[in-house]
N, CA, C and O atoms as CSV, one atom per row, in Angstrom:
chain,resi,resn,atom,element,x,y,z
A,1,MET,N,N,82.270,122.776,-166.171
A,1,MET,CA,C,81.988,123.124,-164.794
A,1,MET,C,C,80.523,122.794,-164.487
A,1,MET,O,O,79.637,123.229,-165.223
A,2,PRO,N,N,80.246,122.039,-163.423
A,2,PRO,CA,C,78.863,121.663,-163.100
A,2,PRO,C,C,78.045,122.867,-162.614
A,2,PRO,O,O,78.582,123.826,-162.059
A,3,ILE,N,N,76.760,122.783,-162.836
A,3,ILE,CA,C,75.825,123.826,-162.387
A,3,ILE,C,C,75.205,123.345,-161.080
A,3,ILE,O,O,74.666,122.242,-161.003
A,4,HIS,N,N,75.290,124.180,-160.067
A,4,HIS,CA,C,74.747,123.852,-158.754
A,4,HIS,C,C,73.370,124.501,-158.653
A,4,HIS,O,O,73.252,125.725,-158.723
A,5,ALA,N,N,72.334,123.690,-158.491
A,5,ALA,CA,C,70.960,124.200,-158.437
A,5,ALA,C,C,70.300,123.780,-157.128
A,5,ALA,O,O,70.660,122.770,-156.522
A,6,TYR,N,N,69.314,124.592,-156.705
A,6,TYR,CA,C,68.616,124.372,-155.439
A,6,TYR,C,C,67.113,124.435,-155.666
A,6,TYR,O,O,66.630,124.980,-156.659
A,7,ARG,N,N,66.390,123.856,-154.707
A,7,ARG,CA,C,64.935,124.019,-154.680
A,7,ARG,C,C,64.454,123.735,-153.264
A,7,ARG,O,O,65.119,123.062,-152.478
A,8,LEU,N,N,63.261,124.278,-152.965
A,8,LEU,CA,C,62.638,124.032,-151.667
A,8,LEU,C,C,61.997,122.649,-151.656
A,8,LEU,O,O,61.475,122.175,-152.665
A,9,VAL,N,N,62.052,122.026,-150.499
A,9,VAL,CA,C,61.316,120.771,-150.295
A,9,VAL,C,C,60.508,120.922,-149.017
A,9,VAL,O,O,60.893,121.652,-148.104
A,10,TYR,N,N,59.408,120.239,-148.968
A,10,TYR,CA,C,58.496,120.296,-147.828
A,10,TYR,C,C,58.300,118.882,-147.284
A,10,TYR,O,O,57.309,118.230,-147.612
A,11,PRO,N,N,59.224,118.401,-146.461
A,11,PRO,CA,C,59.109,117.018,-145.985
A,11,PRO,C,C,57.857,116.770,-145.144
A,11,PRO,O,O,57.369,115.641,-145.084
A,12,GLU,N,N,57.331,117.816,-144.491
A,12,GLU,CA,C,56.132,117.640,-143.672
A,12,GLU,C,C,54.863,117.583,-144.522
A,12,GLU,O,O,53.797,117.235,-144.014
A,13,SER,N,N,54.965,117.919,-145.798
A,13,SER,CA,C,53.809,117.895,-146.707
A,13,SER,C,C,54.166,117.118,-147.968
A,13,SER,O,O,54.524,117.722,-148.979
A,14,PRO,N,N,54.078,115.805,-147.927
A,14,PRO,CA,C,54.487,115.011,-149.098
A,14,PRO,C,C,53.624,115.242,-150.339
A,14,PRO,O,O,54.052,114.913,-151.445
A,15,GLN,N,N,52.426,115.796,-150.187
A,15,GLN,CA,C,51.551,116.029,-151.340
A,15,GLN,C,C,51.926,117.303,-152.096
A,15,GLN,O,O,51.314,117.607,-153.120
A,16,THR,N,N,52.918,118.053,-151.614
A,16,THR,CA,C,53.326,119.297,-152.253
A,16,THR,C,C,53.922,119.020,-153.629
A,16,THR,O,O,54.575,117.999,-153.846
A,17,LEU,N,N,53.684,119.946,-154.550
A,17,LEU,CA,C,54.200,119.804,-155.908
A,17,LEU,C,C,55.726,119.819,-155.930
A,17,LEU,O,O,56.367,120.498,-155.128
A,18,GLU,N,N,56.285,119.067,-156.850
A,18,GLU,CA,C,57.734,119.072,-157.051
A,18,GLU,C,C,58.129,120.435,-157.607
A,18,GLU,O,O,57.519,120.908,-158.566
A,19,ARG,N,N,59.122,121.065,-157.028
A,19,ARG,CA,C,59.544,122.412,-157.411
A,19,ARG,C,C,60.591,122.380,-158.523
A,19,ARG,O,O,61.335,121.413,-158.685
A,20,LEU,N,N,60.618,123.467,-159.276
A,20,LEU,CA,C,61.636,123.632,-160.301
A,20,LEU,C,C,62.979,123.948,-159.647
A,20,LEU,O,O,63.030,124.477,-158.536
A,21,TRP,N,N,64.058,123.620,-160.342
A,21,TRP,CA,C,65.404,123.901,-159.850
A,21,TRP,C,C,65.769,125.348,-160.148
A,21,TRP,O,O,65.510,125.845,-161.244
A,22,GLU,N,N,66.370,126.022,-159.173
A,22,GLU,CA,C,66.825,127.415,-159.327
A,22,GLU,C,C,68.346,127.449,-159.271
A,22,GLU,O,O,68.957,126.679,-158.530
A,23,TRP,N,N,68.957,128.332,-160.043
A,23,TRP,CA,C,70.411,128.436,-160.056
A,23,TRP,C,C,70.893,129.882,-160.003
A,23,TRP,O,O,72.064,130.127,-159.714
A,24,GLU,N,N,70.012,130.843,-160.278
A,24,GLU,CA,C,70.425,132.249,-160.296
A,24,GLU,C,C,70.530,132.793,-158.877
A,24,GLU,O,O,69.716,132.461,-158.015
A,25,LYS,N,N,71.531,133.627,-158.642
A,25,LYS,CA,C,71.868,134.097,-157.308
A,25,LYS,C,C,70.693,134.760,-156.586
A,25,LYS,O,O,70.459,134.468,-155.413
A,26,GLU,N,N,69.940,135.654,-157.263
A,26,GLU,CA,C,68.838,136.349,-156.593
A,26,GLU,C,C,67.719,135.376,-156.188
A,26,GLU,O,O,67.059,135.581,-155.169
A,27,HIS,N,N,67.508,134.332,-156.977
A,27,HIS,CA,C,66.493,133.343,-156.619
A,27,HIS,C,C,66.969,132.468,-155.461
A,27,HIS,O,O,66.170,132.060,-154.618
A,28,LEU,N,N,68.251,132.186,-155.421
A,28,LEU,CA,C,68.796,131.380,-154.325
A,28,LEU,C,C,68.652,132.112,-152.998
A,28,LEU,O,O,68.358,131.498,-151.973
A,29,ALA,N,N,68.860,133.427,-153.020
A,29,ALA,CA,C,68.703,134.210,-151.789
A,29,ALA,C,C,67.261,134.139,-151.301
A,29,ALA,O,O,67.026,134.036,-150.097
A,30,ARG,N,N,66.295,134.193,-152.209
A,30,ARG,CA,C,64.876,134.086,-151.820
A,30,ARG,C,C,64.547,132.697,-151.285
A,30,ARG,O,O,63.800,132.562,-150.316
A,31,LEU,N,N,65.100,131.673,-151.913
A,31,LEU,CA,C,64.868,130.313,-151.427
A,31,LEU,C,C,65.423,130.134,-150.018
A,31,LEU,O,O,64.779,129.534,-149.157
A,32,LEU,N,N,66.613,130.656,-149.798
A,32,LEU,CA,C,67.234,130.545,-148.471
A,32,LEU,C,C,66.418,131.305,-147.436
A,32,LEU,O,O,66.204,130.811,-146.329
A,33,TRP,N,N,65.960,132.508,-147.791
A,33,TRP,CA,C,65.121,133.290,-146.875
A,33,TRP,C,C,63.848,132.525,-146.547
A,33,TRP,O,O,63.460,132.436,-145.382
A,34,ASN,N,N,63.192,131.969,-147.569
A,34,ASN,CA,C,61.952,131.218,-147.375
A,34,ASN,C,C,62.188,130.012,-146.468
A,34,ASN,O,O,61.397,129.753,-145.561
A,35,ALA,N,N,63.261,129.284,-146.707
A,35,ALA,CA,C,63.567,128.107,-145.892
A,35,ALA,C,C,63.826,128.509,-144.443
A,35,ALA,O,O,63.376,127.831,-143.519
A,36,THR,N,N,64.547,129.608,-144.244
A,36,THR,CA,C,64.863,130.064,-142.892
A,36,THR,C,C,63.620,130.573,-142.176
A,36,THR,O,O,63.384,130.218,-141.021
A,37,MET,N,N,62.830,131.391,-142.839
A,37,MET,CA,C,61.659,132.004,-142.205
A,37,MET,C,C,60.556,130.998,-141.888
A,37,MET,O,O,59.920,131.089,-140.838
A,38,PHE,N,N,60.326,130.058,-142.769
A,38,PHE,CA,C,59.177,129.178,-142.633
A,38,PHE,C,C,59.534,127.737,-142.273
A,38,PHE,O,O,58.670,126.861,-142.252
A,39,GLY,N,N,60.816,127.499,-141.990
A,39,GLY,CA,C,61.233,126.177,-141.542
A,39,GLY,C,C,61.192,125.107,-142.617
A,39,GLY,O,O,61.038,123.925,-142.311
A,40,HIS,N,N,61.328,125.512,-143.884
A,40,HIS,CA,C,61.383,124.536,-144.966
A,40,HIS,C,C,62.833,124.096,-145.152
A,40,HIS,O,O,63.735,124.574,-144.464
A,41,GLU,N,N,63.036,123.194,-146.075
A,41,GLU,CA,C,64.382,122.713,-146.338
A,41,GLU,C,C,64.768,123.018,-147.776
A,41,GLU,O,O,63.919,123.105,-148.663
A,42,LEU,N,N,66.067,123.176,-147.982
A,42,LEU,CA,C,66.613,123.320,-149.332
A,42,LEU,C,C,67.309,122.022,-149.689
A,42,LEU,O,O,67.964,121.399,-148.853
A,43,THR,N,N,67.160,121.632,-150.918
A,43,THR,CA,C,67.936,120.504,-151.426
A,43,THR,C,C,68.737,121.020,-152.608
A,43,THR,O,O,68.364,122.013,-153.233
A,44,HIS,N,N,69.819,120.359,-152.910
A,44,HIS,CA,C,70.643,120.815,-154.031
A,44,HIS,C,C,71.032,119.635,-154.899
A,44,HIS,O,O,70.985,118.478,-154.480
A,45,GLN,N,N,71.415,119.962,-156.117
A,45,GLN,CA,C,71.842,118.944,-157.061
A,45,GLN,C,C,72.812,119.578,-158.045
A,45,GLN,O,O,72.673,120.744,-158.414
A,46,TYR,N,N,73.781,118.801,-158.456
A,46,TYR,CA,C,74.703,119.246,-159.497
A,46,TYR,C,C,74.228,118.720,-160.836
A,46,TYR,O,O,73.882,117.546,-160.973
A,47,PHE,N,N,74.215,119.606,-161.820
A,47,PHE,CA,C,73.906,119.222,-163.196
A,47,PHE,C,C,75.175,119.417,-164.009
A,47,PHE,O,O,75.854,120.436,-163.879
A,48,SER,N,N,75.488,118.446,-164.840
A,48,SER,CA,C,76.753,118.523,-165.576
A,48,SER,C,C,76.716,119.552,-166.700
A,48,SER,O,O,77.751,120.111,-167.059
A,49,THR,N,N,75.523,119.809,-167.264
A,49,THR,CA,C,75.407,120.797,-168.349
A,49,THR,C,C,74.122,121.603,-168.173
A,49,THR,O,O,73.222,121.223,-167.425
A,50,TRP,N,N,74.068,122.725,-168.885
A,50,TRP,CA,C,72.848,123.537,-168.875
A,50,TRP,C,C,71.692,122.757,-169.474
A,50,TRP,O,O,70.554,122.883,-169.021
A,51,ASP,N,N,71.979,121.948,-170.496
A,51,ASP,CA,C,70.929,121.150,-171.125
A,51,ASP,C,C,70.325,120.152,-170.141
A,51,ASP,O,O,69.112,119.938,-170.141
A,52,GLU,N,N,71.160,119.544,-169.305
A,52,GLU,CA,C,70.658,118.600,-168.308
A,52,GLU,C,C,69.724,119.302,-167.317
A,52,GLU,O,O,68.670,118.768,-166.971
A,53,LEU,N,N,70.111,120.496,-166.862
A,53,LEU,CA,C,69.259,121.286,-165.963
A,53,LEU,C,C,67.953,121.658,-166.665
A,53,LEU,O,O,66.875,121.525,-166.085
A,54,ALA,N,N,68.049,122.119,-167.902
A,54,ALA,CA,C,66.854,122.512,-168.658
A,54,ALA,C,C,65.930,121.320,-168.883
A,54,ALA,O,O,64.711,121.464,-168.794
A,55,GLN,N,N,66.482,120.159,-169.170
A,55,GLN,CA,C,65.656,118.968,-169.387
A,55,GLN,C,C,64.943,118.552,-168.107
A,55,GLN,O,O,63.776,118.161,-168.149
A,56,GLU,N,N,65.633,118.631,-166.965
A,56,GLU,CA,C,65.001,118.270,-165.695
A,56,GLU,C,C,63.868,119.240,-165.362
A,56,GLU,O,O,62.787,118.813,-164.959
A,57,ASN,N,N,64.110,120.544,-165.527
A,57,ASN,CA,C,63.046,121.524,-165.279
A,57,ASN,C,C,61.893,121.346,-166.269
A,57,ASN,O,O,60.730,121.524,-165.906
A,58,GLN,N,N,62.210,120.999,-167.509
A,58,GLN,CA,C,61.160,120.749,-168.508
A,58,GLN,C,C,60.320,119.542,-168.095
A,58,GLN,O,O,59.095,119.566,-168.219
A,59,ARG,N,N,60.975,118.488,-167.604
A,59,ARG,CA,C,60.246,117.297,-167.152
A,59,ARG,C,C,59.323,117.649,-165.991
A,59,ARG,O,O,58.161,117.243,-165.972
A,60,ILE,N,N,59.843,118.410,-165.017
A,60,ILE,CA,C,59.028,118.818,-163.863
A,60,ILE,C,C,57.854,119.667,-164.331
A,60,ILE,O,O,56.725,119.474,-163.880
A,61,TRP,N,N,58.118,120.608,-165.237
A,61,TRP,CA,C,57.060,121.483,-165.736
A,61,TRP,C,C,55.961,120.669,-166.424
A,61,TRP,O,O,54.776,120.883,-166.169
A,62,GLU,N,N,56.353,119.740,-167.293
A,62,GLU,CA,C,55.369,118.989,-168.069
A,62,GLU,C,C,54.593,117.978,-167.240
A,62,GLU,O,O,53.439,117.686,-167.554
A,63,THR,N,N,55.201,117.438,-166.187
A,63,THR,CA,C,54.513,116.416,-165.397
A,63,THR,C,C,53.797,116.987,-164.177
A,63,THR,O,O,52.835,116.389,-163.694
A,64,THR,N,N,54.249,118.128,-163.673
A,64,THR,CA,C,53.693,118.659,-162.434
A,64,THR,C,C,52.810,119.877,-162.643
A,64,THR,O,O,51.704,119.934,-162.106
A,65,TYR,N,N,53.276,120.851,-163.410
A,65,TYR,CA,C,52.567,122.126,-163.527
A,65,TYR,C,C,51.624,122.196,-164.722
A,65,TYR,O,O,50.494,122.664,-164.582
A,66,LEU,N,N,52.052,121.751,-165.866
A,66,LEU,CA,C,51.263,121.893,-167.095
A,66,LEU,C,C,49.914,121.179,-167.032
A,66,LEU,O,O,48.913,121.764,-167.445
A,67,PRO,N,N,49.839,119.930,-166.530
A,67,PRO,CA,C,48.531,119.263,-166.511
A,67,PRO,C,C,47.567,119.809,-165.468
A,67,PRO,O,O,46.388,119.454,-165.480
A,68,ARG,N,N,48.030,120.641,-164.591
A,68,ARG,CA,C,47.215,121.115,-163.465
A,68,ARG,C,C,46.650,122.503,-163.782
A,68,ARG,O,O,47.422,123.451,-163.924
A,69,PRO,N,N,45.329,122.650,-163.896
A,69,PRO,CA,C,44.750,123.976,-164.156
A,69,PRO,C,C,45.055,124.930,-162.991
A,69,PRO,O,O,45.091,124.518,-161.832
A,70,LEU,N,N,45.268,126.181,-163.313
A,70,LEU,CA,C,45.606,127.155,-162.278
A,70,LEU,C,C,44.504,127.332,-161.246
A,70,LEU,O,O,44.779,127.422,-160.049
A,71,TYR,N,N,43.264,127.381,-161.701
A,71,TYR,CA,C,42.167,127.641,-160.784
A,71,TYR,C,C,41.173,126.481,-160.812
A,71,TYR,O,O,39.979,126.670,-161.044
A,72,ASP,N,N,41.676,125.318,-160.580
A,72,ASP,CA,C,40.826,124.141,-160.508
A,72,ASP,C,C,39.940,124.278,-159.276
A,72,ASP,O,O,40.431,124.443,-158.159
A,73,SER,N,N,38.641,124.209,-159.490
A,73,SER,CA,C,37.752,124.410,-158.337
A,73,SER,C,C,37.722,123.142,-157.488
A,73,SER,O,O,37.633,122.027,-158.000
A,74,TRP,N,N,37.798,123.348,-156.188
A,74,TRP,CA,C,37.809,122.240,-155.252
A,74,TRP,C,C,36.486,122.218,-154.513
A,74,TRP,O,O,35.968,123.264,-154.124
A,75,GLU,N,N,35.940,121.027,-154.320
A,75,GLU,CA,C,34.678,120.899,-153.605
A,75,GLU,C,C,34.803,121.456,-152.192
A,75,GLU,O,O,33.891,122.117,-151.695
A,76,THR,N,N,35.934,121.188,-151.550
A,76,THR,CA,C,36.110,121.678,-150.183
A,76,THR,C,C,36.143,123.200,-150.159
A,76,THR,O,O,35.639,123.817,-149.220
A,77,TRP,N,N,36.733,123.810,-151.185
A,77,TRP,CA,C,36.791,125.265,-151.235
A,77,TRP,C,C,35.388,125.833,-151.427
A,77,TRP,O,O,35.027,126.819,-150.785
A,78,HIS,N,N,34.603,125.226,-152.297
A,78,HIS,CA,C,33.236,125.696,-152.512
A,78,HIS,C,C,32.406,125.552,-151.239
A,78,HIS,O,O,31.605,126.427,-150.912
A,79,ALA,N,N,32.601,124.450,-150.527
A,79,ALA,CA,C,31.880,124.262,-149.264
A,79,ALA,C,C,32.302,125.321,-148.253
A,79,ALA,O,O,31.462,125.891,-147.557
A,80,TRP,N,N,33.601,125.581,-148.174
A,80,TRP,CA,C,34.088,126.617,-147.249
A,80,TRP,C,C,33.509,127.977,-147.621
A,80,TRP,O,O,33.075,128.725,-146.744
A,81,LEU,N,N,33.497,128.304,-148.905
A,81,LEU,CA,C,32.987,129.596,-149.350
A,81,LEU,C,C,31.511,129.760,-148.998
A,81,LEU,O,O,31.097,130.833,-148.559
A,82,ALA,N,N,30.729,128.726,-149.183
A,82,ALA,CA,C,29.303,128.795,-148.832
A,82,ALA,C,C,29.130,129.015,-147.330
A,82,ALA,O,O,28.299,129.824,-146.915
A,83,GLU,N,N,29.907,128.303,-146.514
A,83,GLU,CA,C,29.826,128.478,-145.057
A,83,GLU,C,C,30.265,129.884,-144.651
A,83,GLU,O,O,29.656,130.505,-143.779
A,84,TYR,N,N,31.315,130.377,-145.283
A,84,TYR,CA,C,31.818,131.714,-144.969
A,84,TYR,C,C,30.779,132.777,-145.308
A,84,TYR,O,O,30.541,133.690,-144.517
A,85,ARG,N,N,30.160,132.660,-146.481
A,85,ARG,CA,C,29.137,133.631,-146.881
A,85,ARG,C,C,27.952,133.607,-145.923
A,85,ARG,O,O,27.408,134.655,-145.574
A,86,ALA,N,N,27.552,132.410,-145.498
A,86,ALA,CA,C,26.452,132.291,-144.536
A,86,ALA,C,C,26.834,132.944,-143.210
A,86,ALA,O,O,26.019,133.630,-142.594
A,87,LEU,N,N,28.052,132.732,-142.782
A,87,LEU,CA,C,28.526,133.339,-141.535
A,87,LEU,C,C,28.532,134.862,-141.632
A,87,LEU,O,O,28.118,135.541,-140.693
A,88,VAL,N,N,28.993,135.401,-142.748
A,88,VAL,CA,C,28.999,136.853,-142.941
A,88,VAL,C,C,27.570,137.395,-142.920
A,88,VAL,O,O,27.312,138.426,-142.299
A,89,ARG,N,N,26.646,136.716,-143.589
A,89,ARG,CA,C,25.243,137.156,-143.575
A,89,ARG,C,C,24.683,137.150,-142.157
A,89,ARG,O,O,23.997,138.089,-141.753
A,90,ASP,N,N,24.979,136.086,-141.397
A,90,ASP,CA,C,24.484,135.993,-140.021
A,90,ASP,C,C,25.031,137.127,-139.165
A,90,ASP,O,O,24.290,137.740,-138.397
A,91,VAL,N,N,26.315,137.405,-139.293
A,91,VAL,CA,C,26.923,138.484,-138.504
A,91,VAL,C,C,26.317,139.826,-138.891
A,91,VAL,O,O,26.044,140.646,-138.015
A,92,GLN,N,N,26.101,140.069,-140.176
A,92,GLN,CA,C,25.485,141.316,-140.617
A,92,GLN,C,C,24.061,141.441,-140.081
A,92,GLN,O,O,23.654,142.520,-139.651
A,93,ASP,N,N,23.303,140.345,-140.104
A,93,ASP,CA,C,21.934,140.375,-139.577
A,93,ASP,C,C,21.925,140.663,-138.082
A,93,ASP,O,O,21.112,141.457,-137.610
A,94,ILE,N,N,22.807,140.034,-137.343
A,94,ILE,CA,C,22.882,140.264,-135.896
A,94,ILE,C,C,23.260,141.708,-135.610
A,94,ILE,O,O,22.682,142.339,-134.725
A,95,TYR,N,N,24.225,142.234,-136.351
A,95,TYR,CA,C,24.640,143.624,-136.173
A,95,TYR,C,C,23.475,144.559,-136.460
A,95,TYR,O,O,23.233,145.509,-135.715
A,96,GLU,N,N,22.757,144.287,-137.539
A,96,GLU,CA,C,21.627,145.146,-137.912
A,96,GLU,C,C,20.529,145.086,-136.850
A,96,GLU,O,O,19.930,146.109,-136.517
A,97,GLU,N,N,20.266,143.906,-136.324
A,97,GLU,CA,C,19.259,143.780,-135.269
A,97,GLU,C,C,19.678,144.548,-134.017
A,97,GLU,O,O,18.851,145.169,-133.350
A,98,HIS,N,N,20.946,144.498,-133.717
A,98,HIS,CA,C,21.448,145.143,-132.498
A,98,HIS,C,C,21.551,146.655,-132.646
A,98,HIS,O,O,21.213,147.393,-131.720
A,99,HIS,N,N,22.014,147.120,-133.797
A,99,HIS,CA,C,22.257,148.553,-134.006
A,99,HIS,C,C,21.224,149.225,-134.912
A,99,HIS,O,O,21.231,150.450,-135.038
A,100,GLY,N,N,20.360,148.471,-135.529
A,100,GLY,CA,C,19.326,149.050,-136.383
A,100,GLY,C,C,19.825,149.462,-137.753
A,100,GLY,O,O,19.089,150.111,-138.496
A,101,ARG,N,N,21.035,149.113,-138.109
A,101,ARG,CA,C,21.582,149.446,-139.432
A,101,ARG,C,C,22.770,148.555,-139.713
A,101,ARG,O,O,23.302,147.893,-138.822
A,102,ARG,N,N,23.173,148.552,-140.962
A,102,ARG,CA,C,24.371,147.816,-141.361
A,102,ARG,C,C,25.602,148.544,-140.839
A,102,ARG,O,O,25.566,149.752,-140.606
A,103,HIS,N,N,26.675,147.812,-140.661
A,103,HIS,CA,C,27.911,148.377,-140.110
A,103,HIS,C,C,28.434,149.559,-140.937
A,103,HIS,O,O,28.838,150.574,-140.369
A,104,ASN,N,N,28.430,149.439,-142.254
A,104,ASN,CA,C,28.986,150.491,-143.104
A,104,ASN,C,C,27.967,151.540,-143.515
A,104,ASN,O,O,28.316,152.511,-144.186
A,105,ASP,N,N,26.741,151.361,-143.131
A,105,ASP,CA,C,25.689,152.292,-143.515
A,105,ASP,C,C,25.628,153.427,-142.486
A,105,ASP,O,O,25.102,153.242,-141.389
A,106,ARG,N,N,26.156,154.578,-142.834
A,106,ARG,CA,C,26.239,155.721,-141.912
A,106,ARG,C,C,25.021,156.646,-142.015
A,106,ARG,O,O,24.837,157.528,-141.177
A,107,ARG,N,N,24.199,156.446,-143.034
A,107,ARG,CA,C,23.075,157.351,-143.240
A,107,ARG,C,C,22.117,157.429,-142.064
A,107,ARG,O,O,21.791,158.543,-141.653
A,108,PRO,N,N,21.645,156.334,-141.497
A,108,PRO,CA,C,20.707,156.476,-140.363
A,108,PRO,C,C,21.326,157.216,-139.182
A,108,PRO,O,O,20.646,157.996,-138.515
A,109,ALA,N,N,22.594,156.982,-138.923
A,109,ALA,CA,C,23.253,157.670,-137.807
A,109,ALA,C,C,23.368,159.165,-138.112
A,109,ALA,O,O,23.152,159.994,-137.229
A,110,GLN,N,N,23.705,159.513,-139.352
A,110,GLN,CA,C,23.829,160.922,-139.721
A,110,GLN,C,C,22.469,161.609,-139.699
A,110,GLN,O,O,22.362,162.758,-139.271
A,111,GLU,N,N,21.429,160.913,-140.159
A,111,GLU,CA,C,20.086,161.491,-140.146
A,111,GLU,C,C,19.627,161.744,-138.710
A,111,GLU,O,O,19.029,162.781,-138.421
A,112,ALA,N,N,19.902,160.810,-137.823
A,112,ALA,CA,C,19.528,160.984,-136.411
A,112,ALA,C,C,20.286,162.159,-135.814
A,112,ALA,O,O,19.727,162.906,-135.012
A,113,LYS,N,N,21.518,162.332,-136.180
A,113,LYS,CA,C,22.319,163.442,-135.671
A,113,LYS,C,C,21.754,164.773,-136.169
A,113,LYS,O,O,21.660,165.735,-135.406
A,114,GLU,N,N,21.382,164.826,-137.440
A,114,GLU,CA,C,20.800,166.040,-138.022
A,114,GLU,C,C,19.452,166.368,-137.350
A,114,GLU,O,O,19.175,167.529,-137.050
A,115,GLN,N,N,18.625,165.350,-137.119
A,115,GLN,CA,C,17.330,165.583,-136.486
A,115,GLN,C,C,17.499,166.119,-135.066
A,115,GLN,O,O,16.749,167.000,-134.645
A,116,SER,N,N,18.466,165.599,-134.332
A,116,SER,CA,C,18.678,166.084,-132.953
A,116,SER,C,C,19.215,167.502,-132.967
A,116,SER,O,O,18.944,168.271,-132.045
A,117,LYS,N,N,19.965,167.864,-133.988
A,117,LYS,CA,C,20.482,169.223,-134.112
A,117,LYS,C,C,19.330,170.209,-134.349
A,117,LYS,O,O,19.280,171.277,-133.739
A,118,HIS,N,N,18.405,169.833,-135.244
A,118,HIS,CA,C,17.276,170.699,-135.571
A,118,HIS,C,C,16.259,170.769,-134.450
A,118,HIS,O,O,15.545,171.765,-134.329
A,119,ALA,N,N,16.178,169.755,-133.643
A,119,ALA,CA,C,15.206,169.723,-132.539
A,119,ALA,C,C,15.637,170.645,-131.412
A,119,ALA,O,O,14.796,171.069,-130.619
A,120,GLN,N,N,16.887,170.962,-131.317
A,120,GLN,CA,C,17.368,171.813,-130.225
A,120,GLN,C,C,17.107,173.249,-130.455
A,120,GLN,O,O,17.458,174.081,-129.619
């Protein structure tokens, strides 16, 4: 009896990694949900034996996932992170100039409240 397996495909993003084949019922339900919710597509294939399915997934794993480090640093990501940090610093500085304290720093506000209480 052939094994019917499915996987997500992303035709709008050809640079996407080749996905492993899924055959278990609970995983198929998640794939279908993902395809429906996010507008992706499912593709299917029949494998004549479990060994054929395992060999195909092994090939995908060894050629697509194994050579790729999990947290390979990207120049664009580092550039984005530097810009984001600069933006956060600028916003914090502007807030401090406008309010005289950092957003999460409640001490000056509490001290001013205590002083006004004692002055009355």
